[in-house]
Structures are given as C-alpha cells and as structure tokens.
One Martini backbone bead per residue (centre of mass of N, CA, C, O) as a GRO file, in nm:
protein
  202
    1TYR     BB    1  -0.718  -0.817  -1.701
    2LEU     BB    2  -0.740  -1.169  -1.802
    3ILE     BB    3  -0.927  -1.333  -2.058
    4MET     BB    4  -1.000  -1.677  -2.111
    5ASP     BB    5  -1.064  -1.932  -2.363
    6LEU     BB    6  -1.114  -2.287  -2.279
    7GLY     BB    7  -1.293  -2.437  -2.472
    8ASN     BB    8  -1.595  -2.527  -2.302
    9TYR     BB    9  -1.526  -2.281  -2.138
   10SER     BB   10  -1.594  -1.953  -2.071
   11TRP     BB   11  -1.371  -1.873  -1.829
   12LEU     BB   12  -1.047  -1.708  -1.746
   13THR     BB   13  -0.911  -1.519  -1.480
   14PHE     BB   14  -0.651  -1.264  -1.455
   15ILE     BB   15  -0.478  -1.104  -1.172
   16ASP     BB   16  -0.239  -0.899  -1.164
   17ASP     BB   17  -0.110  -0.783  -0.873
   18PHE     BB   18  -0.282  -0.858  -0.623
   19LEU     BB   19   0.007  -0.894  -0.517
   20ASN     BB   20   0.286  -0.805  -0.374
   21PRO     BB   21   0.593  -0.912  -0.285
   22GLN     BB   22   0.559  -0.851   0.021
   23GLU     BB   23   0.289  -1.002   0.054
   24CYS     BB   24   0.392  -1.275  -0.037
   25ASP     BB   25   0.606  -1.306   0.183
   26SER     BB   26   0.423  -1.286   0.432
   27ILE     BB   27   0.232  -1.526   0.366
   28SER     BB   28   0.441  -1.746   0.319
   29LYS     BB   29   0.561  -1.734   0.603
   30TYR     BB   30   0.306  -1.810   0.755
   31ILE     BB   31   0.261  -2.085   0.624
   32LEU     BB   32   0.531  -2.211   0.707
   33ASP     BB   33   0.526  -2.149   1.021
   34ASN     BB   34   0.213  -2.305   1.034
   35GLU     BB   35   0.200  -2.591   0.916
   36TYR     BB   36   0.204  -2.785   1.174
   37MET     BB   37  -0.034  -2.664   1.318
   38VAL     BB   38  -0.247  -2.724   1.103
   39LYS     BB   39  -0.193  -3.035   1.090
   40SER     BB   40  -0.274  -3.083   1.402
   41LEU     BB   41  -0.600  -3.039   1.367
   42GLY     BB   42  -0.590  -3.276   1.141
   43PRO     BB   43  -0.648  -3.471   0.889
   44ASP     BB   44  -0.587  -3.591   0.580
   45ILE     BB   45  -0.868  -3.568   0.326
   46TYR     BB   46  -0.686  -3.563   0.055
   47PRO     BB   47  -0.603  -3.772  -0.237
   48LYS     BB   48  -0.454  -3.559  -0.468
   49THR     BB   49  -0.212  -3.567  -0.282
   50SER     BB   50   0.010  -3.596  -0.069
   51ASP     BB   51   0.096  -3.703   0.215
   52ASP     BB   52   0.037  -3.484   0.455
   53SER     BB   53  -0.113  -3.231   0.358
   54LEU     BB   54  -0.216  -2.907   0.364
   55THR     BB   55  -0.458  -2.930   0.175
   56GLY     BB   56  -0.607  -3.156   0.363
   57ARG     BB   57  -0.695  -2.887   0.561
   58TYR     BB   58  -0.927  -2.709   0.420
   59SER     BB   59  -1.172  -2.755   0.653
   60ILE     BB   60  -1.000  -2.635   0.940
   61PHE     BB   61  -0.856  -2.371   0.793
   62ASN     BB   62  -0.878  -2.010   0.790
   63TYR     BB   63  -0.674  -1.743   0.690
   64LEU     BB   64  -0.873  -1.496   0.741
   65TYR     BB   65  -0.846  -1.521   1.072
   66HIS     BB   66  -0.559  -1.426   1.005
   67PRO     BB   67  -0.304  -1.230   0.904
   68PRO     BB   68  -0.368  -1.263   0.593
   69GLY     BB   69  -0.650  -1.118   0.610
   70LYS     BB   70  -0.549  -0.820   0.613
   71ILE     BB   71  -0.475  -0.842   0.307
   72LEU     BB   72  -0.719  -1.003   0.159
   73ILE     BB   73  -1.001  -0.891   0.226
   74PRO     BB   74  -1.003  -0.611   0.076
   75LYS     BB   75  -0.940  -0.738  -0.204
   76LEU     BB   76  -1.185  -0.926  -0.225
   77LYS     BB   77  -1.406  -0.707  -0.184
   78ASN     BB   78  -1.332  -0.538  -0.438
   79ILE     BB   79  -1.427  -0.778  -0.631
   80PHE     BB   80  -1.690  -0.940  -0.470
   81GLY     BB   81  -1.777  -0.832  -0.217
   82ASP     BB   82  -2.011  -0.982  -0.071
   83CYS     BB   83  -1.887  -1.285   0.097
   84LEU     BB   84  -1.813  -1.629   0.104
   85VAL     BB   85  -1.506  -1.783   0.245
   86GLN     BB   86  -1.269  -2.020   0.145
   87CYS     BB   87  -0.931  -2.072   0.292
   88TRP     BB   88  -0.626  -2.213   0.162
   89ALA     BB   89  -0.321  -2.408   0.157
   90ASN     BB   90  -0.013  -2.470  -0.042
   91ILE     BB   91   0.254  -2.724  -0.037
   92PHE     BB   92   0.502  -2.796  -0.291
   93ARG     BB   93   0.732  -3.021  -0.320
   94VAL     BB   94   0.928  -3.239  -0.426
   95GLY     BB   95   0.701  -3.441  -0.614
   96GLU     BB   96   0.465  -3.234  -0.584
   97GLY     BB   97   0.100  -3.212  -0.625
   98ILE     BB   98  -0.209  -3.194  -0.823
   99GLU     BB   99  -0.469  -3.336  -0.931
  100GLU     BB  100  -0.723  -3.353  -1.117
  101HIS     BB  101  -0.991  -3.107  -1.056
  102PHE     BB  102  -1.290  -3.007  -0.881
  103HIS     BB  103  -1.527  -2.827  -0.660
  104SER     BB  104  -1.768  -2.957  -0.756
  105THR     BB  105  -2.056  -3.205  -0.690
  106ARG     BB  106  -2.274  -3.080  -0.862
  107PRO     BB  107  -2.446  -3.069  -1.180
  108ASN     BB  108  -2.585  -2.806  -1.123
  109ASN     BB  109  -2.589  -2.462  -1.149
  110GLU     BB  110  -2.672  -2.375  -0.852
  111SER     BB  111  -2.386  -2.494  -0.720
  112LYS     BB  112  -2.217  -2.286  -0.827
  113PHE     BB  113  -1.892  -2.132  -0.797
  114LEU     BB  114  -1.616  -1.967  -0.701
  115VAL     BB  115  -1.267  -1.983  -0.798
  116ALA     BB  116  -0.934  -1.939  -0.647
  117ASN     BB  117  -0.591  -1.864  -0.733
  118LEU     BB  118  -0.275  -1.808  -0.546
  119PHE     BB  119   0.041  -1.706  -0.628
  120LEU     BB  120   0.340  -1.671  -0.420
  121SER     BB  121   0.570  -1.912  -0.457
  122GLY     BB  122   0.818  -2.026  -0.671
  123PRO     BB  123   0.801  -2.208  -0.938
  124GLU     BB  124   0.672  -2.096  -1.256
  125ASP     BB  125   0.702  -2.324  -1.487
  126ILE     BB  126   0.502  -2.539  -1.391
  127GLY     BB  127   0.233  -2.441  -1.326
  128THR     BB  128  -0.110  -2.444  -1.443
  129THR     BB  129  -0.378  -2.665  -1.520
  130TYR     BB  130  -0.633  -2.583  -1.767
  131ASN     BB  131  -0.805  -2.783  -1.946
  132GLY     BB  132  -0.502  -2.891  -2.050
  133CYS     BB  133  -0.368  -2.601  -1.995
  134ASN     BB  134  -0.056  -2.469  -1.949
  135ILE     BB  135   0.023  -2.208  -1.706
  136LYS     BB  136   0.217  -1.978  -1.609
  137ASN     BB  137   0.329  -1.844  -1.329
  138LYS     BB  138   0.253  -1.555  -1.113
  139ARG     BB  139   0.339  -1.351  -0.885
  140GLY     BB  140   0.034  -1.240  -0.738
  141THR     BB  141  -0.170  -1.409  -0.900
  142LEU     BB  142  -0.517  -1.422  -0.983
  143SER     BB  143  -0.739  -1.688  -1.031
  144ILE     BB  144  -1.062  -1.726  -1.208
  145PHE     BB  145  -1.336  -1.966  -1.163
  146MET     BB  146  -1.529  -2.225  -1.191
  147SER     BB  147  -1.617  -2.512  -0.997
  148ASP     BB  148  -1.616  -2.700  -1.286
  149TYR     BB  149  -1.308  -2.657  -1.326
  150TRP     BB  150  -1.040  -2.801  -1.452
  151HIS     BB  151  -0.745  -2.877  -1.241
  152SER     BB  152  -0.376  -2.849  -1.197
  153VAL     BB  153  -0.049  -2.966  -1.060
  154PRO     BB  154   0.244  -3.032  -1.127
  155LYS     BB  155   0.520  -3.164  -1.041
  156ASN     BB  156   0.778  -3.083  -0.851
  157THR     BB  157   1.126  -3.047  -0.985
  158THR     BB  158   1.217  -2.895  -0.732
  159PHE     BB  159   1.365  -2.745  -0.420
  160GLN     BB  160   1.126  -2.543  -0.437
  161SER     BB  161   0.869  -2.417  -0.289
  162ARG     BB  162   0.520  -2.430  -0.355
  163ILE     BB  163   0.308  -2.145  -0.300
  164SER     BB  164  -0.047  -2.138  -0.216
  165MET     BB  165  -0.388  -2.040  -0.277
  166ALA     BB  166  -0.737  -2.109  -0.196
  167PHE     BB  167  -1.085  -2.046  -0.321
  168ASN     BB  168  -1.415  -2.025  -0.204
  169ILE     BB  169  -1.691  -1.838  -0.365
  170TYR     BB  170  -1.980  -1.668  -0.230
  171GLU     BB  171  -2.198  -1.469  -0.353
  172LYS     BB  172  -2.456  -1.264  -0.280
  173ASN     BB  173  -2.649  -1.369  -0.519
  174GLN     BB  174  -2.649  -1.668  -0.382
  175PHE     BB  175  -2.811  -1.635  -0.108
  176LEU     BB  176  -3.105  -1.687  -0.256
  177ASN     BB  177  -3.003  -1.967  -0.311
  178THR     BB  178  -3.064  -2.324  -0.364
  179PRO     BB  179  -2.786  -2.443  -0.311
  180VAL     BB  180  -2.454  -2.336  -0.183
  181SER     BB  181  -2.417  -2.635  -0.106
  182ASP     BB  182  -2.416  -2.980  -0.038
  183ARG     BB  183  -2.556  -2.949   0.278
  184TYR     BB  184  -2.644  -2.639   0.264
  185ALA     BB  185  -2.892  -2.383   0.214
  186THR     BB  186  -2.730  -2.171   0.392
  187ILE     BB  187  -2.511  -1.951   0.517
  188ASP     BB  188  -2.578  -1.986   0.817
  189GLU     BB  189  -2.523  -2.293   0.820
  190MET     BB  190  -2.229  -2.286   0.737
  191LEU     BB  191  -2.137  -2.113   0.984
  192LYS     BB  192  -2.251  -2.288   1.214
  193TYR     BB  193  -2.105  -2.578   1.132
  194HIS     BB  194  -1.835  -2.399   0.995
  195PRO     BB  195  -1.665  -2.148   1.135
  196LYS     BB  196  -1.357  -2.226   1.032
  197ARG     BB  197  -1.415  -2.246   0.712
  198TYR     BB  198  -1.575  -1.972   0.711
  199TYR     BB  199  -1.588  -1.631   0.567
  200MET     BB  200  -1.734  -1.315   0.619
  201ILE     BB  201  -1.772  -1.065   0.374
  202SER     BB  202  -1.897  -0.708   0.464
   0.00000   0.00000   0.00000
C-alpha cells in the first residue's frame, strides 16, 4: 500500500499488483472483445470523453456479472468486505482521454463513497492526474480515493489502446446512512431499480 497526501485532500491509496499480468491480459481481452456489444446496449451518456465512448455506458453494464468478476470479486471483498459496487471499463485510443471530474454530485459528507481506478494495459507514461498531479500508471495497480476527488486522464498520444476499469464502492458501514446515492435512500432501492448497474459483494 502506498498512501499519498495531495493538497487539500486527505489521501490517495495505491495497491500495486492488485492484478498480475495474466489477470490484466484476461480482463483487457474481455473488454476489447465485448466493446461493441456493451456499446449496443445504450447510448453514450457521458460528455467528458470522446463521442461513442465505452466509458459512457457506465450505467448499463457491470463487468462483475461477467467473466472479469471471477477475478475481481474476491480481490475487492478482501479489501472492502461486504460492499455494493458499480464497475465499468474505459478504452482510450489515440487522441482520447477523460476530462477532469469527480464522482460525487452532492456537497455533503454523507453522500461520499469510495472510488477506485484499475490500470490494465497500454501506455504507462500518460498517467492519471489527481488533484492536478500527474502520476505514472502501473499495470495491475488499483488506486483508491474519495468520490469528491478530482481526477482526469490526459489524451492518449500513442497508437496503443489504454484500457482501465473504474469502480464506485459503497461499503457496509454506509448501508445504515442515507442517502447512499443521489436518487435512492437504500441499497435495496439501488439494486431494485438498477440491477445491472450495481453488484452486491457479500
């Protein structure tokens, strides 16, 4: 574990070797092989990436219900315990990246949750920018931070696809608080109204 303090934010944690190279290869292949299937499920609803991005389908396909879940679920449970997880993938080709953003939309502390990024393959020097500080990516490394933490990915300047995954994580101790999301007061409601968006790890 590597914990960094960047500016006004409390912490940013990196877990190296969260996945080994073979696991990175397996998940990357699944993401690439199923990119157009996932895109066919609905429109791109996210404006901070390129048009017709895989990222923009974040709300309609959760990779934990599919083969990558066999690798990811036990590893996530080992770190976070019982939790509700949203998991999506990103492919950034040449000229593509994601603008600065954060995952919370409410200003109060009760609505905060954990966010994680998992770098799978592609150019490492492009890095990820956290709170204005660009940090080189490492294959198989998981970064964890709070949902109000600003982050972005600079545009890919190579012809090698940059593949990663992102997670919104609601831990068990949040289940007693309301709201746990912007629209629903309980975990049960989140699962009921968006069963393909969230996966319960227990």
